C-alpha positions as CSV (number, residue, x, y, z in Angstrom):
1,M,-7.1,17.0,18.0
2,I,-7.9,20.3,16.1
3,D,-10.6,20.8,19.2
4,K,-7.7,21.0,21.5
5,G,-5.7,22.7,19.2
6,R,-3.2,21.5,18.2
7,P,-1.1,23.1,15.8
8,Y,-1.7,22.2,12.2
9,S,1.8,20.9,11.3
10,K,1.4,18.4,14.0
11,I,-2.2,17.5,12.1
12,V,-0.3,17.0,8.9
13,Q,2.4,14.7,10.1
14,Q,-0.1,12.3,12.1
15,I,-1.4,12.1,9.0
16,S,1.8,11.5,6.8
17,A,2.2,8.9,8.9
18,V,-0.7,7.2,8.8
19,K,-0.7,7.3,5.0
20,A,3.3,5.9,5.1
21,G,1.3,3.2,7.6
22,L,-1.0,2.0,4.7
23,D,1.1,1.9,1.8
24,S,3.3,-0.5,4.0
25,A,0.9,-2.1,4.2
26,V,-0.3,-2.1,0.8
27,Q,2.8,-2.8,-0.2
28,V,2.5,-6.3,1.8
29,I,-0.1,-7.3,0.9
30,L,0.6,-7.3,-2.8
31,E,4.1,-8.5,-2.7
32,D,2.3,-11.7,-0.9
33,F,-0.1,-12.0,-3.0
34,G,2.0,-11.7,-5.4
35,G,4.1,-14.2,-4.4
36,L,1.5,-16.8,-4.0
37,R,0.3,-16.2,-7.2
38,C,2.8,-17.3,-8.7
39,S,4.2,-20.0,-6.6
40,I,0.5,-21.6,-7.1
41,D,1.6,-21.4,-11.2
42,E,5.7,-21.7,-11.7
43,E,5.0,-22.4,-15.5
44,Q,3.0,-18.7,-15.7
45,D,3.6,-15.3,-15.4
46,C,2.0,-14.4,-12.3
47,D,-1.5,-13.7,-12.2
48,L,-2.4,-10.5,-14.2
49,T,-4.7,-9.0,-11.6
50,A,-1.9,-8.8,-9.0
51,V,0.2,-6.9,-11.6
52,E,-2.6,-4.9,-12.3
53,L,-3.1,-4.3,-7.9
54,K,0.9,-3.1,-8.1
55,E,-0.2,-1.2,-11.0
56,A,-2.9,1.3,-9.4
57,V,-0.8,1.5,-6.3
58,A,2.3,2.6,-8.0
59,R,-0.1,5.9,-10.4
60,I,-1.2,6.9,-6.6
61,R,2.0,6.9,-4.5
């Protein structure tokens, strides 16, 4: 995009859109993973790994 002379504001807009899409995809994956782990073993809390993954994603947002 830069080599085609596009304005930097358009490039930043595209990068932001890609980041938002990836963030949404990560959220869906984590929700599915957490739900799966919780439904397999209903007597215990969610697997610690799923909780840690969700916390890691929350920190980078």
